[in-house]
Every structure is written in structure tokens, then in C-alpha cells.
KEKE-3310 file (N, C-alpha, C; in steps of 0.2 Angstrom, whole numbers, plus 5000, padded with zeros to 4 digits):
npx = (5030:5040:5053:5070:5076:5089:5101:5115:5130:5142:5160:5167:5157:5153:5149:5135:5129:5120:5109:5105:5099:5089:5081:5077:5067:5055:5051:5046:5036:5027:5024:5017:5006:5001:5002:4992:4992:4993:4980:4978:4981:4980:4975:4970:4959:4952:4949:4942:4929:4926:4917:4904:4902:4909:4925:4934:4951:4970:4979:4991:4989:4977:4984:4992:4983:4978:4988:4990:4978:4981:4992:4987:4978:4986:4994:4986:4979:4986:4993:4987:4979:4969:4970:4971:4960:4962:4975:4973:4963:4971:4979:4992:4992:4993:5003:5002:5000:4987:4976:4961:4944:4936:4924:4928:4938:4932:4922:4932:4937:4927:4928:4939:4948:4951:4939:4931:4936:4931:4936:4934:4940:4938:4932:4940:4939:4937:4929:4922:4914:4907:4904:4918:4928:4945:4961:4978:4993:5005:5013:5018:5020:5033:5042:5037:5040:5054:5057:5052:5061:5073:5069:5068:5082:5088:5082:5087:5100:5109:5116:5123:5120:5113:5097:5089:5077:5074:5081:5075:5070:5076:5084:5094:5105:5113:5128:5140:5152:5152:5140:5130:5134:5123:5117:5106:5099:5094:5079:5078:5089:5107:5113:5119:5109:5110:5120:5120:5122:5117:5110:5103:5090:5078:5076:5065:5061:5053:5050:5050:5048:5051:5037:5026:5017:5013:5006:4999:5012:5019:5028:5022:5022:5019:5012:4998:4989:4978:4969:4964:4964:4972:4988:5003:5015:5030:5039:5054:5061:5057:5063:5063:5068:5067:5062:5056:5054:5041:5035:5043:5043:5029:5028:5037:5030:5019:5025:5030:5019:5013:5022:5033:5027:5018:5028:5036:5026:5022:5034:5038:5028:5030:5043:5059:5059:5065:5066:5071:5068:5067:5065:5057:5063:5074:5086:5093:5093:5093:5082:5082:5072:5067:5073:5082:5086:5101:5104:5114:5116:5128:5131:5126:5118)
npy = (5053:5043:5042:5045:5062:5068:5080:5080:5087:5094:5092:5105:5114:5118:5129:5129:5123:5128:5133:5121:5114:5123:5121:5108:5109:5109:5096:5093:5102:5097:5085:5088:5093:5084:5069:5055:5050:5060:5067:5081:5085:5093:5084:5074:5080:5081:5068:5064:5072:5072:5063:5068:5079:5093:5098:5113:5116:5117:5126:5119:5105:5103:5103:5092:5081:5083:5079:5066:5061:5062:5054:5042:5039:5039:5027:5016:5015:5008:5014:5021:5032:5029:5017:5012:5005:4992:4989:4988:4978:4967:4967:4973:4986:4985:4977:4964:4952:4945:4933:4938:4935:4932:4940:4951:4957:4961:4970:4980:4984:4991:5003:5009:5018:5030:5036:5039:5050:5067:5081:5098:5110:5124:5128:5124:5111:5095:5080:5065:5051:5041:5035:5030:5030:5036:5045:5041:5048:5041:5034:5043:5054:5055:5057:5069:5078:5077:5083:5096:5100:5100:5110:5121:5122:5125:5137:5145:5146:5135:5124:5111:5097:5083:5077:5065:5052:5040:5031:5028:5037:5051:5066:5075:5089:5098:5108:5110:5097:5079:5074:5066:5050:5037:5022:5010:4999:4981:4978:4966:4963:4957:4966:4979:4984:4992:5005:5022:5038:5054:5070:5083:5077:5066:5051:5037:5023:5007:4992:4975:4973:4969:4964:4952:4940:4922:4916:4901:4896:4907:4921:4935:4954:4967:4977:4982:4977:4990:4986:4975:4971:4961:4956:4960:4952:4947:4956:4962:4974:4991:5004:5022:5035:5053:5069:5074:5072:5068:5061:5052:5044:5040:5035:5023:5015:5011:5005:4995:4987:4986:4981:4976:4978:4989:4998:4999:5004:5016:5023:5024:5034:5045:5055:5057:5048:5036:5019:5005:4989:4974:4958:4946:4933:4925:4927:4940:4950:4966:4976:4988:5001:5015:5032:5045:5061:5067:5056:5042:5026:5017:5005:4988:4974)
npz = (5060:5064:5063:5061:5056:5045:5041:5029:5028:5016:5019:5019:5022:5035:5040:5038:5048:5058:5050:5044:5056:5059:5047:5049:5058:5051:5049:5061:5061:5051:5055:5067:5060:5050:5055:5058:5071:5080:5090:5088:5076:5060:5049:5057:5063:5051:5047:5058:5055:5043:5037:5040:5032:5021:5025:5029:5024:5026:5013:5011:5015:5007:4995:4995:4997:4984:4977:4981:4975:4962:4960:4963:4953:4942:4944:4944:4956:4964:4974:4988:5000:5008:5014:5026:5034:5029:5033:5046:5048:5043:5054:5055:5059:5073:5074:5075:5066:5056:5049:5041:5039:5023:5022:5032:5025:5014:5020:5025:5012:5008:5012:5006:4993:4981:4977:4988:4994:4992:4985:4985:4976:4974:4986:4994:5002:5011:5010:5015:5008:5016:5034:5042:5033:5030:5030:5027:5028:5028:5018:5010:5017:5022:5013:5009:5019:5019:5007:5010:5021:5012:5002:5011:5015:5002:4998:5009:5006:5005:4996:4995:5001:5010:5013:5023:5028:5040:5032:5020:5013:5003:4999:4989:4987:4976:4971:4965:4958:4959:4964:4977:4984:4986:4994:4991:5001:5007:5016:5022:5026:5021:5014:5002:4987:4977:4971:4970:4962:4965:4960:4963:4965:4971:4981:4985:4994:4996:5005:5010:5026:5043:5047:5042:5033:5030:5018:5011:5010:5004:5006:5012:5011:5024:5017:5010:4996:4989:4980:4979:4993:4999:5005:4996:4986:4979:4976:4984:4987:4981:4973:4970:4959:4956:4954:4964:4983:4989:4978:4975:4986:4987:4974:4976:4984:4977:4966:4973:4976:4963:4955:4942:4930:4932:4934:4923:4914:4919:4920:4907:4903:4911:4910:4918:4929:4938:4942:4953:4954:4965:4963:4972:4971:4975:4969:4970:4961:4954:4944:4933:4928:4917:4917:4925:4926:4933:4940:4942:4940:4948:4953:4954:4962)
capx = (5033:5043:5059:5076:5078:5096:5105:5122:5132:5149:5165:5169:5151:5151:5146:5128:5125:5115:5104:5102:5096:5083:5077:5074:5061:5050:5048:5042:5030:5023:5023:5010:5000:4999:5001:4986:4994:4991:4974:4976:4984:4975:4973:4966:4952:4948:4947:4935:4923:4925:4910:4899:4901:4915:4929:4939:4958:4974:4982:4996:4985:4974:4989:4995:4978:4977:4994:4988:4973:4983:4997:4982:4975:4992:4996:4980:4976:4991:4995:4980:4981:4963:4969:4972:4956:4964:4980:4970:4960:4975:4983:4998:4993:4994:5009:5000:4998:4983:4973:4955:4939:4935:4920:4931:4941:4926:4920:4937:4938:4922:4930:4944:4948:4952:4932:4928:4937:4929:4940:4932:4945:4935:4930:4946:4937:4938:4924:4922:4907:4903:4908:4924:4934:4951:4967:4983:4999:5011:5016:5019:5022:5041:5045:5035:5043:5061:5057:5051:5068:5077:5067:5071:5089:5089:5079:5092:5107:5112:5117:5127:5116:5109:5092:5086:5073:5073:5085:5070:5069:5083:5085:5101:5105:5121:5129:5146:5153:5148:5134:5130:5133:5118:5116:5100:5100:5087:5076:5078:5097:5111:5118:5117:5106:5112:5123:5118:5125:5111:5112:5097:5085:5076:5075:5061:5061:5048:5052:5047:5052:5050:5032:5024:5013:5015:4999:5000:5019:5022:5029:5020:5023:5015:5009:4992:4986:4972:4964:4962:4963:4976:4995:5006:5021:5033:5045:5058:5062:5056:5065:5062:5072:5063:5063:5053:5053:5036:5032:5048:5041:5023:5029:5041:5025:5015:5028:5031:5012:5010:5027:5037:5022:5017:5034:5037:5021:5023:5041:5037:5024:5033:5051:5063:5057:5069:5064:5075:5065:5071:5060:5058:5065:5080:5092:5096:5095:5089:5080:5082:5067:5066:5079:5081:5092:5103:5104:5117:5117:5135:5132:5120:5118)
capy = (5047:5037:5040:5051:5065:5071:5083:5079:5094:5094:5094:5112:5119:5119:5136:5130:5119:5131:5134:5114:5113:5126:5118:5102:5110:5108:5089:5093:5106:5093:5080:5091:5094:5077:5063:5053:5048:5066:5069:5088:5087:5095:5078:5069:5083:5079:5061:5065:5077:5071:5059:5073:5086:5096:5101:5118:5113:5123:5126:5114:5099:5102:5101:5086:5077:5083:5075:5059:5058:5062:5048:5035:5038:5037:5021:5011:5014:5004:5018:5023:5034:5027:5009:5010:4999:4985:4986:4987:4971:4962:4967:4976:4992:4982:4973:4957:4950:4940:4932:4939:4932:4936:4945:4956:4960:4964:4976:4986:4987:4996:5010:5011:5020:5038:5040:5040:5056:5071:5088:5104:5115:5131:5129:5121:5107:5089:5077:5057:5049:5037:5034:5025:5032:5040:5045:5041:5049:5037:5032:5049:5061:5055:5060:5076:5081:5078:5089:5102:5101:5102:5116:5127:5123:5128:5144:5148:5146:5129:5120:5105:5095:5077:5076:5060:5051:5033:5027:5025:5044:5055:5072:5077:5095:5098:5114:5108:5091:5075:5072:5062:5043:5034:5015:5006:4992:4978:4979:4960:4962:4955:4972:4983:4981:4996:5012:5028:5044:5058:5077:5087:5073:5063:5044:5035:5015:5003:4987:4970:4973:4963:4962:4949:4934:4917:4912:4896:4895:4912:4926:4942:4959:4970:4982:4979:4980:4991:4985:4968:4969:4956:4959:4960:4948:4946:4961:4962:4981:4995:5011:5027:5042:5057:5076:5077:5067:5065:5057:5046:5040:5037:5029:5017:5011:5010:5001:4988:4984:4985:4978:4979:4980:4996:5003:5000:5009:5023:5027:5027:5040:5050:5056:5059:5044:5028:5013:4999:4983:4968:4952:4940:4926:4922:4928:4946:4953:4973:4977:4996:5004:5021:5035:5051:5065:5068:5049:5038:5019:5015:4997:4984:4968)
capz = (5055:5068:5060:5063:5050:5046:5035:5030:5023:5014:5023:5019:5023:5042:5042:5036:5052:5061:5044:5043:5062:5058:5042:5051:5061:5045:5050:5067:5060:5047:5060:5071:5055:5047:5057:5061:5078:5084:5089:5087:5069:5055:5046:5062:5063:5045:5049:5063:5053:5035:5034:5042:5027:5019:5031:5026:5025:5023:5007:5010:5016:5001:4989:4996:4995:4977:4974:4982:4970:4955:4960:4963:4947:4938:4947:4944:4962:4967:4979:4990:5006:5012:5014:5033:5036:5027:5037:5053:5046:5044:5061:5055:5063:5080:5074:5076:5059:5057:5043:5043:5035:5017:5024:5035:5021:5009:5024:5025:5006:5006:5015:5003:4987:4981:4976:4994:4996:4989:4985:4982:4975:4974:4993:4997:5008:5010:5012:5015:5007:5022:5039:5042:5028:5034:5026:5031:5024:5030:5011:5006:5022:5025:5007:5009:5025:5017:5002:5013:5023:5007:5000:5016:5014:4996:4999:5014:5001:5006:4989:4995:5007:5008:5017:5024:5035:5040:5027:5014:5009:5003:4994:4986:4984:4973:4968:4962:4961:4956:4967:4982:4983:4991:4993:4992:5005:5007:5023:5024:5026:5016:5011:4996:4981:4972:4973:4965:4962:4965:4959:4964:4964:4977:4981:4990:4994:5000:5005:5013:5032:5048:5047:5035:5033:5026:5015:5007:5008:5001:5011:5010:5016:5028:5013:5007:4989:4990:4975:4981:5000:5002:5006:4990:4986:4972:4976:4990:4987:4976:4975:4964:4959:4953:4955:4970:4987:4990:4973:4974:4992:4985:4969:4978:4987:4971:4962:4978:4976:4956:4953:4935:4924:4933:4934:4917:4911:4923:4918:4900:4902:4915:4911:4924:4933:4938:4946:4953:4958:4966:4963:4978:4968:4978:4965:4972:4956:4954:4938:4932:4924:4916:4917:4928:4924:4940:4945:4938:4944:4948:4954:4955:4965)
cpx = (5038:5050:5064:5076:5085:5097:5112:5125:5140:5153:5166:5162:5148:5148:5138:5125:5120:5108:5101:5097:5089:5078:5074:5068:5055:5047:5044:5035:5025:5021:5016:5004:4996:4998:4995:4987:4994:4985:4973:4979:4977:4971:4969:4958:4949:4945:4941:4929:4921:4919:4904:4898:4909:4918:4934:4946:4963:4976:4987:4993:4981:4978:4991:4990:4977:4982:4992:4983:4976:4988:4992:4980:4980:4995:4991:4978:4980:4994:4988:4980:4974:4964:4971:4966:4959:4970:4978:4966:4965:4981:4989:4998:4994:5001:5009:4996:4993:4978:4965:4950:4937:4929:4923:4935:4937:4924:4925:4938:4932:4923:4935:4943:4947:4944:4929:4930:4935:4933:4937:4937:4943:4934:4936:4943:4938:4932:4924:4915:4904:4908:4913:4929:4939:4956:4973:4989:5005:5015:5019:5023:5029:5044:5043:5039:5051:5062:5056:5057:5073:5075:5069:5078:5090:5088:5084:5099:5110:5111:5121:5124:5113:5105:5090:5082:5073:5076:5081:5069:5074:5082:5092:5102:5113:5122:5135:5148:5150:5141:5135:5129:5129:5117:5109:5102:5093:5085:5076:5085:5100:5114:5115:5115:5108:5116:5121:5121:5120:5114:5106:5090:5083:5075:5071:5062:5056:5051:5049:5051:5050:5043:5029:5019:5015:5008:5002:5007:5022:5022:5027:5019:5018:5010:5003:4991:4980:4966:4962:4960:4968:4983:4999:5013:5023:5039:5047:5059:5060:5059:5064:5066:5068:5064:5061:5052:5048:5033:5036:5045:5035:5024:5032:5035:5021:5018:5029:5025:5011:5016:5030:5032:5020:5023:5037:5033:5022:5029:5041:5033:5026:5040:5053:5060:5061:5067:5070:5070:5069:5066:5062:5057:5070:5087:5096:5098:5090:5088:5079:5076:5067:5073:5076:5086:5094:5105:5108:5118:5124:5136:5126:5121:5114)
cpy = (5043:5035:5046:5054:5068:5074:5082:5084:5091:5096:5100:5115:5119:5125:5135:5124:5122:5131:5126:5113:5117:5123:5111:5102:5109:5101:5089:5097:5101:5087:5082:5091:5089:5071:5061:5050:5054:5068:5077:5090:5089:5088:5074:5073:5082:5072:5060:5067:5076:5069:5064:5079:5089:5100:5106:5116:5119:5122:5120:5107:5097:5100:5094:5081:5076:5079:5068:5056:5058:5055:5041:5034:5036:5030:5016:5010:5009:5008:5022:5025:5033:5020:5007:5005:4993:4984:4985:4979:4966:4961:4970:4982:4990:4978:4966:4954:4944:4938:4933:4935:4936:4942:4952:4960:4964:4970:4982:4988:4992:5002:5013:5013:5028:5040:5041:5047:5061:5078:5092:5109:5121:5132:5127:5116:5100:5086:5069:5055:5044:5037:5029:5026:5036:5041:5046:5043:5046:5035:5037:5054:5061:5059:5067:5081:5082:5083:5095:5105:5103:5108:5121:5128:5127:5136:5148:5148:5140:5125:5113:5102:5088:5076:5069:5058:5043:5029:5025:5032:5048:5060:5074:5083:5096:5104:5112:5101:5086:5072:5068:5054:5040:5027:5013:4999:4988:4977:4971:4958:4959:4960:4976:4980:4986:5002:5016:5034:5050:5066:5081:5084:5069:5055:5042:5026:5012:4996:4981:4970:4967:4960:4958:4943:4929:4914:4907:4894:4901:4918:4933:4948:4962:4976:4979:4981:4983:4990:4978:4966:4964:4958:4956:4956:4949:4951:4962:4970:4985:5001:5015:5033:5046:5064:5078:5071:5064:5060:5052:5042:5036:5032:5023:5013:5008:5004:4994:4984:4982:4981:4981:4981:4988:5001:5004:5006:5016:5027:5029:5033:5046:5051:5058:5055:5037:5025:5008:4994:4977:4962:4948:4934:4922:4923:4935:4950:4960:4975:4985:4997:5011:5024:5042:5055:5068:5062:5045:5031:5017:5008:4994:4977:4963)
cpz = (5058:5065:5062:5055:5051:5040:5036:5025:5021:5018:5024:5020:5030:5045:5041:5043:5055:5056:5044:5050:5061:5053:5045:5056:5056:5047:5056:5066:5056:5051:5064:5065:5052:5049:5060:5068:5083:5084:5088:5080:5065:5051:5051:5062:5056:5045:5053:5060:5046:5033:5036:5036:5026:5025:5027:5029:5023:5017:5006:5010:5010:4995:4989:4995:4987:4973:4974:4976:4963:4955:4959:4956:4941:4939:4947:4952:4967:4974:4982:4997:5011:5014:5021:5035:5034:5031:5044:5053:5047:5050:5060:5058:5070:5080:5076:5070:5060:5050:5043:5038:5029:5019:5028:5030:5016:5013:5023:5018:5004:5007:5012:4996:4986:4979:4982:4997:4991:4989:4982:4981:4976:4982:4997:5004:5006:5012:5012:5012:5011:5028:5040:5038:5032:5029:5031:5026:5025:5024:5007:5011:5022:5019:5006:5013:5022:5011:5005:5017:5017:5003:5004:5015:5008:4996:5004:5012:5002:5000:4989:5001:5005:5014:5018:5029:5034:5036:5022:5011:5009:4997:4993:4983:4982:4970:4963:4962:4958:4959:4974:4981:4988:4988:4994:4995:5005:5015:5026:5027:5021:5012:5006:4991:4976:4975:4968:4967:4960:4965:4958:4962:4970:4976:4986:4989:4998:4999:5011:5020:5036:5049:5041:5038:5029:5024:5009:5005:5006:5005:5008:5015:5019:5024:5010:5000:4990:4985:4977:4989:5003:5001:5000:4991:4980:4972:4983:4991:4980:4978:4968:4965:4954:4956:4962:4975:4988:4984:4973:4981:4990:4980:4971:4981:4982:4967:4966:4976:4969:4953:4946:4930:4925:4932:4927:4913:4913:4920:4912:4899:4906:4915:4917:4930:4932:4943:4947:4958:4960:4968:4969:4975:4971:4974:4966:4967:4956:4946:4938:4927:4923:4917:4921:4927:4931:4944:4940:4944:4943:4950:4955:4958:4962)
residu = (MET:ALA:CYS:ARG:PHE:GLU:VAL:THR:LEU:ALA:GLY:ASP:ARG:ALA:VAL:ASN:VAL:ALA:VAL:ALA:ARG:ALA:ALA:LEU:THR:GLU:ALA:ASP:ARG:LEU:GLU:ASP:ALA:LEU:SER:ILE:PHE:ARG:ALA:SER:SER:GLU:LEU:SER:ARG:VAL:ASN:GLN:LEU:GLY:ALA:GLY:GLY:PRO:VAL:PRO:VAL:SER:GLU:GLU:LEU:PHE:ALA:ILE:LEU:GLN:LEU:CYS:GLN:GLU:LEU:SER:ALA:ASP:CYS:ASP:ASP:ALA:PHE:ASP:VAL:THR:SER:THR:PRO:LEU:SER:ALA:CYS:TRP:GLY:PHE:LEU:ARG:ARG:GLU:PRO:VAL:VAL:PRO:SER:PRO:ALA:ALA:VAL:ASP:ALA:ALA:ARG:SER:LEU:VAL:GLY:ARG:ASP:ARG:VAL:ARG:LEU:ASP:ALA:ALA:ALA:ARG:THR:VAL:ALA:PHE:ASP:ARG:PRO:GLY:VAL:SER:VAL:ASN:LEU:GLY:ALA:ILE:GLY:LYS:GLY:TYR:ALA:VAL:GLN:ALA:VAL:ALA:GLY:ARG:LEU:TRP:ASN:ASP:GLY:VAL:ARG:ASP:ALA:LEU:VAL:SER:ALA:GLY:GLY:SER:SER:VAL:ALA:ALA:LEU:VAL:ASP:THR:GLY:GLU:GLY:TRP:GLN:VAL:ASP:VAL:THR:SER:THR:ARG:GLY:GLY:GLY:ARG:LEU:ALA:ARG:LEU:ARG:LEU:ARG:ASN:VAL:ALA:LEU:GLY:THR:SER:GLY:ALA:GLY:GLU:GLN:TYR:LEU:GLU:LEU:ASP:GLY:VAL:ARG:CYS:ALA:HIS:VAL:ILE:ASP:PRO:ARG:THR:GLY:TRP:PRO:CYS:SER:GLY:ILE:VAL:SER:ALA:SER:VAL:VAL:THR:THR:ASP:ALA:ALA:ARG:ALA:ASP:ALA:LEU:ALA:THR:ALA:PHE:PHE:VAL:GLY:GLY:GLY:GLU:LEU:ALA:ARG:ARG:TYR:CYS:ALA:ASP:HIS:PRO:ASP:THR:LEU:ALA:LEU:LEU:THR:PRO:ASP:ASP:GLY:GLN:ARG:ARG:THR:ILE:VAL:VAL:GLY:HIS:CYS:ARG:GLY:ALA:ILE:VAL:GLU:ASP:LEU:GLN)
# end
């Protein structure tokens, strides 16, 4: 996941340091199982064998892939874990952005889509419908790992802790008190976009980072819209607060791609979902959509 995982404990909870260290091993375990950058991982094995027929997988991986299918359907396919061929086509995987030919984009798009992945719940297997299809959990894996660490802490009796990863995924555990104060910052610099108070909820953020392209004078982020095959634009930062860090992580990416219209529709249909969107219009205004119990927006820029 190429980021640092941290557990912050309340000042009077130093007794929980050993428990927190043990909980952080969940991130290492999931990296070993789910990273496409580790040839020995279970997900890498699925990517290698999936086009040849059904591949038996663990209960955990199957559940994650089911969640991904659900979120893709609910977000009009703005979130899609099969979109790696498009990122490769645009050079973002090599960190060398390039504008591909329309034919190359079309070829990559033919390998993308939730319908390319076939899940058999009865047999607990995964298969792809053609060679070249692969799954990358980069847009949900960090949040899933944060939730796993938080879940282990909770099960081990830790009730006041903040679990974070890479500054973009957070889970706040609270027993008593007002909750954890968390800032949402712009990946382009310029300071805080919003300040939140969180109690037993999770936050995920997706933003326009250092990698980008300029197309016809418009700055486009490194995140590709899997529905069109082209880099998305129009949003600087999308953050989501909900009850689960994996969902928050994935929804932040979906709303970054789909913008305000998708965020408003999803939040209206799914209670306990709060979105904060910063349009790329130079005004540094953050729009709040929806509501989540356990989250208070204390300040907006």
C-alpha cells in the first residue's frame, strides 16, 4: 500500500501501546495477501490464473471482491477495481504520463468493467472472462486495512484510538469524549479544506496529486474514469465519511470521478454517508453533501 500506518492513542491510554503495535500487523498481513506488487499474494495468483477458469479464493478476498462489485453497481461504475489497464495505457503506473492513441484507450477499455469478473458464491471462486483482465484493490485496500486494524483494536478492548494510513484513510474509535479532530487537506498544497470531529466512523479522501496531464489546457488527475477511459477533471478533492473505512476509501474515489451529481444521488440513497467535495474552480470552496452520525463538520475553507 506504499504508505505508513499509524495508531494514535489518547494521552491517558499508554497502557494500550503493545496492543496497538500488535494490531498494526494486520496491515502487513493484508499487504502480503492483497497487493498486486507481491507476486506471492493471493490476489496476484488470481490475476495470473483467473482468465483460465475459476480460481478458489479465501473467504476474505471473496468478500472484498463482492463489496467491490456492490460499490461499482451503486456508483454507476465510477469505482472499478479492474481499471489498471487504463492507468497503464496513460503511463500513470510508470509515473510517466503520456496521451495514448484512441485505439490504445479502446483496447484498454475492453479489459475493464465489473462484468469482466465472475464471482461464484457457492464455489467461492473468481474467474475473468478474457485474458488481460486483472484486479487492483488500490482504491479500497488502504481503507480495508485501516478498518482491519481498527477492528482488532476494538476486539482487544481499545476504545479510544485513531487509525490512519497515508493521510487519506482514517478510522476513529471513541468510547467517551467529543471524538477525534481530523483535518482534510488538499493534495495540491494550500492547507486545510475542512476540519471534522469523528466518533466511531471512518474517513477516506481521494485527490488530484502530483501526477497529472494537461489536455486542451485542462489539468486532469492521474485517476482514470473507467467509464470513458480518460483522466477525470473537475474535482480537486473528494472525502467521504461513513461507518466503514473500506467503503469510505472506495466512495472517495467514486465521487472524485463522478463528481457532485453522483455524490448527491448516492448520499440520498445511503444514510450515514457524508461527502465533502472541492471543485477545481479556483475558489477553494468545499461542498458538503449528505450526513453521517458520528461526524461533525467544524470548519470549511
